C-alpha positions in Angstrom: -14.3 52.6 -12.1 -13.4 48.6 -12.5 -9.9 47.4 -12.2 -8.8 44.0 -13.4 -5.3 42.1 -13.2 -4.5 40.0 -16.1 -1.8 37.7 -16.8 -1.0 36.5 -20.4 1.0 33.2 -20.9 2.1 32.8 -24.4 1.4 29.5 -26.1 3.6 30.4 -29.1 6.7 32.6 -29.1 6.0 36.2 -29.3 8.0 38.4 -31.8 9.4 41.9 -31.2 8.0 44.8 -33.2 10.5 47.4 -32.5 13.2 48.5 -35.1 16.6 47.9 -33.3 18.0 50.9 -34.9 17.1 54.1 -32.9 17.4 56.5 -35.8 14.6 54.3 -37.6 12.5 54.1 -34.5 12.6 57.8 -33.8 11.8 59.0 -37.3 9.2 56.5 -38.3 7.8 54.9 -35.2 7.5 57.6 -32.8 6.4 59.8 -35.7 3.3 57.8 -36.1 2.4 57.6 -32.5 -1.2 58.9 -31.8 -1.1 60.9 -29.8 2.3 62.2 -30.7 5.0 61.4 -28.2 6.2 64.5 -26.3 10.1 64.8 -26.0 10.5 63.4 -22.5 8.5 60.3 -23.5 10.2 59.9 -26.9 13.6 60.1 -25.1 12.3 57.5 -22.5 11.4 55.1 -25.2 14.7 55.8 -27.0 16.4 54.9 -24.0 14.9 51.2 -24.2 15.6 50.5 -28.0 18.6 48.3 -28.5 21.3 49.9 -31.0 21.8 47.5 -33.9 22.3 49.2 -37.4 20.9 46.4 -39.4 17.6 47.0 -41.4 14.7 44.6 -41.0 15.5 43.6 -37.5 13.0 44.0 -34.9 13.2 43.4 -31.1 11.8 44.4 -27.8 12.1 47.4 -25.9 14.4 46.8 -23.1 14.8 47.9 -19.3 17.6 46.7 -17.4 18.4 44.3 -20.2 15.2 42.6 -20.0 12.5 42.9 -22.7 9.3 44.8 -21.9 6.2 46.0 -23.8 4.7 49.4 -23.5 1.1 49.7 -22.4 0.0 51.2 -25.8 0.9 48.0 -27.2 -2.0 46.3 -25.1 -4.4 49.2 -26.0 -3.6 48.6 -29.5 -4.5 45.0 -29.4 -7.8 45.9 -27.7 -8.6 48.1 -30.6 -7.8 45.4 -33.0 -9.9 42.8 -31.3 -12.8 44.9 -30.8 -12.5 46.2 -34.7 -12.7 42.5 -35.8 -15.1 41.3 -33.3 -17.4 44.1 -34.3 -17.9 42.1 -37.4 -19.2 39.2 -35.6 -23.1 39.3 -35.2 -24.1 38.8 -31.8 -20.8 39.6 -30.1 -20.6 42.0 -27.3 -18.2 44.2 -29.5 -20.7 44.4 -32.2 -23.0 46.9 -30.3 -19.9 49.2 -29.4 -20.2 52.6 -31.1 -16.8 54.6 -31.5 -14.9 51.9 -30.0 -11.5 53.5 -30.7 -12.6 56.5 -28.9 -13.9 54.5 -25.9 -10.7 52.5 -25.6 -8.4 55.6 -26.0 -10.3 57.7 -23.4 -11.9 55.1 -20.9 -9.4 52.1 -20.9 -6.1 52.2 -19.3 -3.4 49.8 -18.8 -0.8 49.8 -15.8 2.1 49.9 -15.7 3.5 51.9 -18.6 6.4 49.6 -19.1 5.1 45.8 -18.8 8.1 43.5 -18.2 8.1 40.3 -20.2 9.2 37.2 -17.8 11.1 35.3 -20.5 10.7 31.3 -20.5 14.3 30.6 -21.6 16.3 32.8 -23.7 15.4 35.5 -26.2 16.2 33.8 -29.7 16.1 35.2 -33.4 13.8 34.3 -36.0 14.5 34.9 -39.5 12.1 34.7 -42.4 11.3 35.7 -45.9 8.9 38.7 -46.7 7.1 38.4 -49.9 5.6 41.4 -51.7 3.9 41.9 -55.1 5.1 45.0 -56.8 4.8 46.5 -60.3 8.2 45.1 -61.1 7.0 41.5 -59.9 7.4 39.5 -56.9 10.1 40.8 -54.5 11.4 38.9 -51.3 13.4 40.5 -48.5 14.7 38.9 -45.2 13.1 39.8 -42.0 14.9 39.1 -38.7 13.1 39.3 -35.1 13.8 38.6 -31.5 11.5 36.1 -30.0 10.5 35.4 -26.6 9.6 31.7 -26.3 6.5 29.9 -25.4 5.7 30.0 -21.8 7.0 33.6 -21.3 4.5 35.8 -19.4 3.3 39.3 -18.8 1.2 40.8 -16.2 -0.6 44.2 -16.1 -3.8 45.9 -14.8 -6.6 47.2 -16.8 -8.7 50.2 -15.4 -11.8 50.8 -17.0 -13.8 53.9 -16.5 -17.0 53.0 -18.3 -18.0 51.8 -21.8 -16.5 48.5 -21.4 -17.9 45.4 -19.3 -15.9 42.5 -18.1 -17.6 40.5 -20.7 -16.3 42.4 -23.5 -12.8 42.5 -22.1 -12.7 38.8 -21.7 -14.1 38.5 -25.6 -11.1 40.6 -26.5 -8.7 38.3 -24.7 -10.3 35.1 -26.0 -9.6 36.6 -29.4 -6.1 36.9 -28.6 -6.1 33.0 -27.7 -6.7 32.8 -31.7 -5.2 35.8 -33.2 -1.9 36.5 -30.9 0.0 39.7 -30.0 3.1 41.1 -31.6 4.6 40.8 -34.9 3.5 38.0 -37.5 0.4 37.1 -35.8 -1.2 35.8 -39.1 1.4 32.9 -38.8 0.3 31.8 -35.4 2.9 33.7 -33.3 2.0 35.5 -30.0 -1.1 33.4 -29.3 -1.6 33.2 -25.5 -3.9 32.0 -22.6 -5.0 34.2 -19.7 -6.3 34.8 -16.5 -8.3 37.8 -15.2 -9.2 38.8 -11.8 -11.3 41.8 -10.8 -9.6 43.8 -8.2 
């Protein structure tokens, strides 16, 4: 078993991904969780969802009125990074077979609730979302809470096997280009990191 302490410092604002309407969160997001959330975990997460009845507004889970990320956000990022890096010939991830199963069963992130140390104030970003439909282009307004550049998170990664420190740093290097959170393709959520083996 290997354990690492990781600190991410966001070079670009990170956008929240959690619907601020608890009813939408419980019916859509929690229903898609894999594995499904049991009732106590669902209730725990619903307690951290801000109650704002406005469609299209996303934010962060909150604990003691401060934004947090859940551990599964980091594991999801690892899966996304590995999935993309598997397409890069010669990368350490390109050799991984059944990478999602390995990350699900052998890679653990602690603590479950990861506090975001906000550099300043949480702000709101509004932007248009464009979609091509059978009726033509449609535009909707999206609104997201953002933690500004310079905000940080710290967490531990426990690896039981199947993933080396080199693979883990490859994933984190990818995050410095790809980002974490919503609207990553526009450059939001990019970070630099430090990693220390414990």
